[in-house]
C-alpha positions in Angstrom: -18.1 13.5 -5.9 -17.7 14.1 -2.2 -18.0 17.6 -0.7 -14.1 17.7 -0.3 -12.8 16.7 -3.8 -10.1 14.1 -4.4 -6.8 15.4 -5.7 -4.0 13.8 -7.7 -1.0 12.8 -5.5 2.2 14.3 -6.7 4.3 11.5 -5.1 5.5 8.8 -7.4 4.0 5.3 -7.4 6.4 2.3 -7.2 4.9 1.3 -10.6 4.9 4.0 -13.3 1.7 2.7 -14.9 -0.2 3.3 -11.7 -2.0 6.6 -11.0 -2.3 7.8 -7.4 -5.0 10.1 -6.1 -5.7 11.3 -2.5 -9.4 10.8 -1.6 -10.7 12.5 1.6 -13.0 10.6 4.0 -16.4 12.0 5.0 -17.9 11.9 8.5 -20.9 10.1 6.9 -18.5 7.3 5.7 -18.2 6.0 9.2 -20.2 3.1 10.6 -21.2 2.4 14.2 -17.8 0.9 14.9 -15.9 4.0 13.8 -14.6 2.4 10.6 -15.3 3.5 7.0 -18.4 1.4 6.0 -17.7 -1.3 3.4 -20.1 0.3 0.9 -18.3 3.6 1.1 -15.3 2.0 -0.4 -17.2 2.1 -3.7 -17.5 5.9 -3.4 -13.7 6.1 -2.7 -13.1 4.2 -5.9 -15.5 6.3 -7.9 -13.9 9.5 -6.6 -10.5 8.2 -7.7 -11.9 7.2 -11.2 -13.5 10.7 -11.8 -10.2 12.5 -11.0 -8.1 9.9 -12.7 -10.1 9.9 -16.0 -9.9 13.7 -16.2 -6.1 13.5 -15.7 -5.7 10.6 -18.1 -7.9 11.7 -20.9 -7.8 15.5 -20.4 -10.5 18.0 -19.3 -13.5 17.9 -21.6 -12.3 14.7 -23.2 -12.8 12.4 -20.2 -14.5 9.1 -20.8 -17.1 10.3 -18.4 -18.1 13.0 -20.9 -18.7 10.3 -23.6 -20.4 7.7 -21.4 -19.3 4.8 -19.3 -21.1 2.2 -17.2 -19.7 0.1 -14.4 -20.4 -3.5 -15.0 -19.0 -5.1 -11.8 -17.0 -4.4 -8.7 -14.8 -6.8 -6.7 -13.3 -5.7 -3.3 -11.2 -7.5 -0.9 -11.0 -5.7 2.5 -7.6 -6.2 4.1 -7.7 -3.9 7.2 -10.2 -1.7 8.9 -10.1 1.9 7.8 -10.8 4.1 10.9 -12.3 7.5 10.2 -9.7 10.3 10.3 -9.3 13.7 8.7 -6.3 12.6 6.5 -7.2 11.3 3.1 -6.6 7.7 1.8 -4.4 7.1 -1.2 -5.9 5.2 -4.0 -3.7 3.8 -6.7 -5.5 2.9 -9.9 -4.4 1.2 -13.1 -5.9 -0.7 -16.1 -5.6 -4.5 -16.2 -7.6 -5.4 -19.3 -8.6 -3.6 -22.5 -11.3 -5.0 -24.8 -13.2 -3.6 -27.9 -15.8 -1.7 -25.8 -14.6 -1.8 -22.3 -11.8 -2.3 -19.8 -11.0 -3.3 -16.2 -9.4 -1.2 -13.6 -7.6 -2.3 -10.4 -7.0 -0.3 -7.2 -5.0 -0.4 -4.0 -6.1 1.7 -1.0 -3.6 2.6 1.6 -2.2 5.4 3.8 -0.3 8.0 1.7 2.5 8.4 4.3 2.7 4.7 5.1 2.8 3.1 1.6 3.2 -0.6 1.7 2.5 -1.0 5.4 -1.3 -0.3 5.9 -3.1 -1.8 2.9 -6.8 -1.3 3.4 -8.3 -2.9 0.3 -7.7 -4.1 -3.2 -10.4 -3.9 -5.8 -11.3 -4.2 -9.5 -14.0 -2.6 -11.6 -15.3 -3.6 -15.0 -16.3 -0.7 -17.2 -18.0 -0.6 -20.6 -18.0 2.4 -22.9 -21.6 3.4 -23.6 -23.4 5.6 -26.0 -26.5 6.9 -24.2 -28.1 8.3 -27.3 -28.1 4.8 -28.9 -28.6 3.0 -25.6 -25.8 0.6 -26.5 -22.1 0.0 -25.9 -19.7 1.8 -28.2 -16.3 0.7 -29.5 -13.1 2.2 -28.1 -11.2 4.7 -30.2 -7.4 4.4 -30.8 -6.7 7.5 -28.6 -8.6 6.0 -25.7 -6.9 2.7 -26.1 -3.4 4.4 -26.1 -4.2 6.2 -22.9 -5.3 3.0 -21.2 -2.3 1.1 -22.5 -0.1 3.7 -20.8 -1.6 2.6 -17.5 -1.7 -1.1 -18.2 -0.5 -3.4 -15.3 -1.0 -6.7 -13.6 -4.4 -8.0 -12.4 -4.5 -7.8 -8.6 -4.0 -11.0 -6.7 -7.1 -11.5 -4.5 -6.3 -13.7 -1.6 -9.5 -15.8 -1.9 -8.6 -16.9 -5.4 -5.3 -18.4 -4.1 -6.7 -20.1 -1.0 
């Protein structure tokens, strides 16, 4: 995770299934144009997932402790994110649950300007993985219940509806 850790945001999301975390920007995130570089958005999503999974599943019971692999990312950039010292808010929720994996969705925006400056929407495919066996593993009932509590709609990417 980044040198300044992401923290859960105590403000309420408009959707109760969504989880909000504040992720700080790093000086090294900036590109030559003074914007957060497109590849750094993946780090922002990862920072949100690490904090979110610990909050969702509990310390020491996080999915990260049992093994997960990212299978895909999809990001739609909606507005340039200029570097600043204030963090970006990342809302995260589950959109699909399968036997050995799930999909997450994200919205990135300014915490104090919710709904006005929307920087990106994204989704990530995740598979549960047993590193000892070097194979995917099936999801347990407790894990499924946690994900179902955060289940929401698949994000509407603009390019799909053009």
